[in-house]
N, C-alpha and C positions, 0 to 999 in steps of 0.2 A: 504493499499500500504506499503511495507516495503522498507526502504531506508537504504543502507549499510552504516555503520558508523564505522570507525576504530579510536580508541582512544589509544594513547600511554601515559602512565603515569610514572613519575619518582618516586623514593622513597620519595623525598621531598614532591611531590604533594600528595602522598598517606597519609602523616601524617597530611595534612590539612583537616581533616574530617568535620570541622565546615563549610566549604564552599559548602558541597554537597547539602544541601537543596536548596540553592539559585541557584547554577549551574544546578541542575536537573530541577528546575522550568523553568529557562531560556531555557534549551534545549527542554523541552516539548513544550513551546510556539513556539520555532523555527520550531520544527518538525510539529506541527499543522498548522502553517501558510504555510509551504512548501507544505504539503499534500493538503491543500485547493487551493493553487495556481496551483499546478500540475494538480489536478482534474478539475479545472476550465479551464486550458489550453486544456486538452484533450476533454472536453465538447465542447469548442469552435471549435476545429479541426473537430469533428464529425458533428457539426451543419452547418459548412461552406461547401456548395456544390462545391465550386471552389478550395477547399484545395487539394494539391497533395504532395506526399512524396518526390518527386525528387527535389533536391536543385536548379536545373536549373530553375524550375518553381515557386519557392517561391517568391512571390511578394505581396506588400500590396494593389495593385489596378490593375484592368484589363481594357483594352480598348476593347470593343466589335465591331467586324467587320462583316458587312453584306456580305455574300459570293455570288459567282456566278454572279457578276455584268457584264452585256453584254460588257460594255466598261471598261475592266480591265487593265491588263498588256499590255505594248506596244510591248513586245517581247515574242515569244513563247519559252519555254524551250526546249532544245534538247541536244544531246551529247556534243556540243561545249560550252554549257553555263558553266559559272564559277562565283565564288564569288570574287569580287575585295576587299571586306572587310567583316569581320565577327564580329558581336557583340553579347553579351548575349541576350537571349530571352527577348523580351520587355513585355511580359504578354498579348499579344493580344489573344482574344478568339473569336471563331466563334459564331455569333448570328443566331440561327434558331428557327423557331416556330414549336413545335410538334403538334400532333393531339389532339383533346379534350379528356376529361377524359372518356366520354362514349365510345369512340373508344377503348381506352386502356382497359376498363373494358370488352368489348366484346372479345378482344384478350385473356385476362386472363381466362374468363369463358370458351372460346372455348378450351383452353389448359387443363383446369381442367376436362372437360367432355370427353376428349378423352384419349386413352391409351398413355402412354409415350413410344413411339417407340424408343427412344434413350437410354433407360435403358434395358439391356438384356445381352446376352452372345453369343459367337461364337459357332456354332454347326457344327461338321464336316459332310458334305453332298456331297459325290462323285457321287450321283445319279442325282442331280439337278444342280450342279455347276461343272465347270464354265458355265456361261450363253452364252459363245461363245468361240471359240478356237483362241488362239493368231495368228496362222498362217492363219486363215480364214479372218482376218481383214486387208484389204489392206492399211488402214490408220493408222496402228499401228506405234508408235514412237519407234525408236531404243533405246531411253533412258529408255523405260518402257517395252520393250520386253525381259524379263529376261531369258525365256527359250531359245530363239534364241541365246542369248549371253552367254550360258553355264551353266544356272542353271538347274540341273538335278532333284532336288526334286520339285514336283509339288503340294505338299499339300496346299501351299498358295492359290491355285486356287479353293480349294474345301470347303471353310468355308462360312457358311450362317449365317447371323445375325438374331438372334431370340429374339424379345422383351419378357420381363418377363410375361406380362399379355395379350398379343394379338399377332396377326400375321401381318407381313407386307403384303401389297397387292402384289400378285405374278406378277412378270414382264411379260409383254406382248408387244412385239414390235409393233404389228399391232394396238393394243389399243393406244399405245403411239403416233403413227403416226396420228391416228384419233383425238387425243387431240391437235396435232400440225397442223392439216390441215388448210392451208391458213395463217399460223402464222410464226413468227420468234422467235426462242429460242436462246438466246444469253448468253454465259458464259463470264464474265468480271473479270479479275484479273491477277494472276501470273502463274507461271509454274505448280503449284499444281491444279489450276482451269483449266489450259489447259489439264492436265492429266484427270480431270473429263470430260472435253469436248470430248477428244479422246475416253474415255470409253463410253460416250453416243453415239458417231458416231459408234463405234464398236457394241454396243447393238442394234443399229437401222438398220445398212446398209444391213444386210443380207436379209431382206424382200423386198428390192428394187432391181429390175433388173439392172445389170451393165450399160446398156445403158440409164437408167432413173435417174442416179445419177451422181453428179459431185462435185469436190472439187477445190476451187480456190487455186492458189499458196500461199505458207506460207507468211503471211504479218501481219501487226498489226491487221487487221481484216481478219480472215480466215473463209470461208463459205462452209459448206457442204450442197448441195441442193438435194431435192427429187421432181422430176418434177410432178409425179402423185398426190402428196399431196400438191403441190404448197407451200412447207415448207422448212425452212432452220434451220440448227443447226450451230451456229456461235461462234467464239471465238475472244474476243477483248483483246489484250494485254494492261493492265493497272494496273501494279503491286501495285501501291500506290493509285489508284482511282483518286487522284487529278493529275493535270498536273505536270510532272517531267522531269528531264533530262535523265530518264531511260525508256522512252516510246518507244524506238526502240526495237522491239522484238528480235533482234540479238545482236546489239552493245550496251549493257547496263551495262557492267562491268566497272564501272568508280570509280575513287579514292574517289570522294565525291558525296553524294547523295543530290540533290537539288529538292525541291518540291515548288509548288505554292499552299500553304495550304488553300487558300480561293477560289479555283476554280476547278470544275470538267468540265467546259464547253467544253474544248478540247475534252474529251472523251464522255461526254453526247451527243454531236452532232452526234455521231455514234451509241450510244445505245438507244437514246430517242424514236426511232420508233419500237424498239423490243416489242413483245407482252409478253414475259416471260424472265425475267432477273435473272441471277444467279450470285451474287457477292461473292468475297472473298478478303481478304487482311490480311496479318499477317507477314509472313516470312521476308519480306524485311524490316520491321520495327525493326527486331531483330539484325541488323547488325551495330550498333553503332549510334552515333549522326547523326542528319539530319540537313541539311542547309535549311532555310526558305527564299524564296524571295516573299514577299507579293505583290499583285497587287497594282499598284499605287506608289510603292517605286522605287527609283533610280535603274536602271539596274545594277546588280552586288552587290548590297548592301544586305548582308545576315544576318540572325540571326541563332543561333545554338540551337537546342533542343534535348533532348533525344528521343529515338524511340517511347516510349509509348505516350509521350506528343504530338509528331508530328502526330502519328496516330490518336489521339483523335481530333486534328484539322482537319485532312483529313476526318475522319468520320463525323465530323460536317458539312463540305461542301457537303459531299454525302447525308447526312440526310436532308439537306436543299433542295436539288434537289428532293429527294423522297417525302418529305412533300408538296412541292409546285407543283409537276408535276404528281404524281401518283394518278390515280383513280382506286381503287381496282377492280371494276367490268370490267374495260377495260385492265388492265395490272397487271400481277403477278410478284412480286418482292420477291426473296429469298436471304438470306444472309447465306453463309456457314461459320461455325466457324472455328477456327484454326485447322490445321492439325499437329499432333504431330510428333516429331522426336524421334529417338532411338539411340543415340550415346553413351550412358553409360550403359553397361551391369550391372554394379554393382546396378543399380536402380531396376532391377527385379531379380537379383541373387547376393545376398550379397557376397562380397569378390572377385567377379569375375572381370576380366579385358576383354575389347573388346567392340564391338558395335553390330549392327544388323546383321553383317556377320555370316553366318552359323546357323542362328536361323530358326527353322522349325515349331514352334507351337506358338499360341498366349499365352499371359500372362493369367493365369486362376485365378488371384487374383482380385476379384471384387473391383472396385473403385480405381485401380492402377492409379497413376498420376505421371508422370516423369517431369524432368526439361525442356523437350521440349515444354511444354504447360504452358503458363503464366496466373495465376489466375487474376492478376490485369487487364490484357488485356480483359480476358473474362468478368470481372465486367463492364469495360468501354463499351464494345460492347453491353452487355445486357442493360445497362442504355440508350444507344443511341437508339437501336432498340425499346425499350419499349416506348420511346417517339413517335414512328411512328405508334403505334397501329396496326390496321389491314392492314396497307399498306405494311408490310414486314412479311414474314414468315421466321423464323430462322430454318435452318437445322443444328442441333448440332451434328457434326461428331466427336467432340473431344474425348469424353470418349470412345466411341466404337472403335475409331481408336487407342487410347492409348494401347489397348490390343494387337495390331498387330505388334509386334516387328519383326515378320517373313515375313511381306509383302513388305519390301523394296528391291530395286534392289541390294544394296551393290555393289559388283564388277561386277555383271552380267548385264552390260549395255554398250551402246555406246553413248558418248556425244561429238559431233563433231568428235572425233577419238576414235577408240577402244583402251581400256587400253593395255599398254605394258606388256610383261611378268614380268618386274620388278614391275610394279604397281599392277598387279594381285596378285603378291606374298606378297603384303603389304596391306592387307585389313584394317588394323588399320588406315591407312592414306587415302586410296582411296575408301572406301565404301560410297555409297550414301544411307544414312539412313533418307533422307528427302522425296524423291519421292516414288511412289508406283508401283510395278509390275502390269501389265495387262495381262490377267484378274486378278482381285484382289479387293482390298478394295474400290477404287473409284466406282466400279460397284454397291456396296451397297449404296454409297452416291446417286447414280442415282436412285436406287430402292426407296430410301426415297423421292426423288424429285417426282418420279412417284406416290408414295403413297399420297403425299400432293396435287398434281395436280388433 
């Protein structure tokens, strides 16, 4: 290890050459001790499983909390909840028990013996794609209906994901309904997971007669029902997985984000009876510090923690529920990794300014990784789900979606209101480079789900 050292010497000092051997010896001893100390510190950091880089989480000791206790907080968090006081993060950790080593080994062996469907490339295929027409889906969201709202290029609808060494199972709506017969399929998460749910409904609805299908009004839990299969495809709004003040599917744009980091019970009461669960969580943790209100603490007494640290606590509470409640032969649980954003054109085209607006083709540089996807979050999620063994299947959408800079709505969407002419003329400020047009990328996420089912 090289340590920078700057030495300034005057003429008088340079004349005292007789001091050089002694000073050089002392300097070497100092450098040797420094190197030993630094390397020891680095070794200690890597050996400590609880070490984190964020200063807010640096602490000498931890208190471990058992999550999801039936008699937890005395007040349910909602949009009116607030923090009366906020202190630094206390160092509390979520204690949950993972599955045994044999279960983890089975998960690893299963992955090694199968083709990596997440590694591949996008192939233009205007014969087989899109799998449905935007105008043919009565449940399409205006936020994702890009062609309806002015996008004239339709190439984004015609790309097929091709794994390098195998093929994805070909989508078949009738076969999917047979898999779902008598079952509940539920997507749980944020607006990106809602987009995947809408995609699934659009993929499935065409084979069900109009008088044999129904959709409940938009609410925290929205349900599409197919009578002849006695099956439902549902979406539960739970953007942070744990209880939070942002659990209203409409009124959730709040000045401060407050979570109950040790409890998913508010949401699990609605998802626990589903047969197939598809979870996601990521985007909302990227919006700055998060306030924590622990169960059993005084109402309004909060701590503050960075997004990644807060997400790790929430994932711990979620993992505790999965570990204690899920029996793989009876319930399928999937976790969808982070969906990337494309706000900085310079990341795929050096020297350029702009964002996803007016992009019409995928990135063709294999392994491209932009700032919209966080490696530290990926590592944390991988560590968490690895501890759950065969109870969770990961659908890794991140790398394949990284290539699709062309797949976002940009200005071609309606969210609450249609963009004004002034907003349409300023795509640098008003482009949505987070969500995805439909038909489009989320359809492939569902093809992956179909493949694993």
